[in-house]
C-alpha positions as CSV (number, residue, x, y, z in Angstrom):
1,X,14.4,15.8,-16.6
2,X,12.1,17.8,-14.4
3,X,12.6,21.1,-16.0
4,X,12.0,19.9,-19.3
5,X,9.0,18.1,-18.2
6,X,7.7,21.6,-16.8
7,X,8.5,23.5,-20.0
8,X,6.2,20.7,-22.2
9,X,3.8,20.0,-19.3
10,X,0.7,22.4,-19.2
11,X,0.3,21.6,-15.3
12,X,3.4,24.5,-14.3
13,X,2.5,26.6,-17.5
14,X,6.2,27.4,-18.6
15,X,5.4,26.5,-22.3
16,X,4.0,30.3,-22.5
17,X,6.7,32.4,-21.2
18,X,8.4,33.0,-18.1
19,X,6.2,32.5,-14.7
20,X,8.5,33.1,-11.7
21,X,6.2,31.3,-9.2
22,X,6.0,28.3,-11.0
23,X,9.7,28.7,-11.9
24,X,10.2,28.5,-8.6
25,X,7.8,25.9,-7.4
26,X,9.9,23.7,-10.4
27,X,13.5,24.8,-8.5
28,X,12.1,23.5,-5.3
29,X,11.0,20.2,-6.5
30,X,14.2,19.7,-8.1
31,X,15.7,20.6,-4.9
32,X,13.3,18.4,-2.8
33,X,14.1,15.5,-5.7
34,X,17.9,15.7,-5.0
35,X,17.7,16.3,-1.2
36,X,15.8,12.8,-1.3
37,X,18.1,10.8,-3.5
38,X,20.9,11.7,-1.4
39,X,19.5,10.9,1.6
40,X,18.6,7.6,0.2
41,X,21.9,7.0,-0.9
42,X,23.0,7.7,2.2
43,X,21.0,4.7,4.2
44,X,22.2,2.2,1.9
45,X,25.0,0.1,2.7
46,X,27.6,0.9,0.3
47,X,30.5,-1.9,-0.1
48,X,33.4,-0.1,1.9
49,X,30.7,0.4,4.7
50,X,29.7,-3.6,4.6
51,X,33.8,-4.2,4.4
52,X,34.4,-2.2,7.2
53,X,31.7,-4.3,9.5
54,X,33.0,-6.9,8.3
55,X,36.5,-6.5,9.4
56,X,35.2,-4.9,12.8
57,X,33.7,-8.6,13.6
58,X,36.7,-10.5,12.2
59,X,39.0,-8.1,14.7
60,X,37.3,-9.2,17.9
61,X,38.3,-13.1,17.4
62,X,41.0,-14.0,18.9
63,X,44.9,-15.2,17.8
64,X,45.1,-15.6,14.1
65,X,41.9,-15.8,13.4
66,X,41.4,-12.7,13.4
67,X,43.1,-11.2,10.1
68,X,42.9,-13.7,7.2
69,X,46.6,-13.0,6.1
70,X,48.0,-13.2,9.5
71,X,48.9,-9.7,9.2
72,X,47.2,-7.0,11.8
């Protein structure tokens, strides 16, 4: 989406032909956005992480309550 916007947006100036510095800026912007999305996604609690946390707290309970199935 950023690449298409860069070609059609006069701010980047890529619609008039190749401009290496402007293209480099667009690529850097894409990499920065990808890194930002990766960091945000890594900080979100996924279902598997929540399940492991729940099992860790459940396993601290004594006796048969540690595992709801009775299998430890």
